[in-house]
Each structure stands twice: as structure tokens, then as C-alpha cells.
N, C-alpha and C positions, 0 to 999 in steps of 0.2 A: 343564587343554588350553592349551597355549600357543601352539601356531602356528595361526595363524589361519586359514592354507589349508586346515589339520583339518579346526577347528571348523566352517568351511562345508561339508567335505564331509559331515561327520557328521550335521551339520542337515540337508541334503539327502536323505544316506538315514534319518532318519525319517523328513521328510516324503516321502518313496516307499515306508514304511512306514506310513506313516495312510495314501495313496489302498489298499495293501493290505487292511488292515483296514476302514476304510469300505466296499469293493467286497465283501467278505469277507461281511460281513452280510449279502446279498444271500443270500448261500450258504449261511447256517449254518438258516435259517426258524425264527428267535426263537431260536439256539443251541438245536437236539433234533436237530442233526445234527453226530455229535461229528469228526469228519477235521475239513469246515471252521470247525468251532467252533476245535478246539487252535490250525488254525494263525491266525485271526483272535484268538484272546486271546492268543497269543504278541504278533502284529505290532502288537499295541495298549499289552503289556506294552516290549517294541522300541524301538518308536516314544518314548516316553515318556521311556526310559532316555535316549536319544539324544537328545534333546531336549536332556533336562537338561544332559547331557552338554556340549552346545553349548553354552549357557548359561552354562559356566563362563568362555569366553573373549570370547561376540557379545554386546552388551545385549538384556536378555531382550525388549523392544518390537520389536526390529526381529526377534530371530529366533523368537517365538512370531508374528507377522506372516506369514513368512515359511514357516514350518513349516502356521501355514492356510492359507495361498493353496497352498503345495505339494499339499495336499490337496483344497481347494477343485477345481483348474483338474483336477487327475488324477482328481478323484473322475467331475466333472460328464464330464469326455472318458470317461473307463472307461464311465460309465453308457453313454454313448450306443452306445459301441462293442460293448459286450456284453451289454445292457441291451435297446436299439434306444431308449431315451427320447429323445425330443424334441429337437434341438439348430438351432431357426431360428435365421435369422441374428443378430439382435438381442441372443438368448442365447450363441452366438459371438462374438459383439463384446465383448461383456461377460466375455466368461472370458480374450478376449485383453486386455483388458483391465489382468486381473489380474494379466496375464502383464508387462505393462510395467508394474507397480507392484512386482511380485516383481524384477526387474530392477533399478527404481530404489532399493527399500532396498539389495541390494547396493553398489551403487553410492554412496549416500551412506553409510552404515554407518561411514565411517571406514580404512574398512582392506578395498580388494580384492583 
């Protein structure tokens, strides 16, 4: 994958799929429900495959940090919205800091 913009797009999709499988774990009820389990398992595999594809072009440290960061931010926000998990102001501030860190990693990766 030579195009840097395509690599970033693939990495973002991989991160979104990480959010899907992370939140999906709750719906699987310990992988006892077939449909949510298949969706979650598929998202895990697809997320990893896309992360691996993105690292053909992007530095592994940057790609992995961004992938994990998208997952953390998306799962924290999704957990609050979907499952009523608490999001007190200090927690929201730290999630926002993660978002700032992700943007910073993108901006300093050498290829914007």
C-alpha cells in the first residue's frame, strides 16, 4: 500500500472496527449469542487485517497507537451512549486528551 492517504483511511476503518468488536463483546454475552458473536469475531479479524495493511506504509508505532486510541475513545464514548456507563467530566477530559494525542500523532507522522 503505497498511498499514504489510503493507508490512513484503512487505519481509521480498522480503528472503527475495533470499536465495533469492543462494544460487540457486551452483546455476545460471553460468546453465547450466535449473531452478535459472529459479527464481533468478524470485526476483530477485519480490524487486525486492516491494521496490518496500514502498517505496510505507516510506522508501526504510530499506526498501533492510533488504532488503539480510536478504539479507546470510541469504546468509552460508545459505552456511555449505549450502555449508560458513567462519563464524569474528568473522564471526558481524559478521553478528549486521547483525541488530541491521536491528532498529534497524525500531524507528526511525517506525511499528513
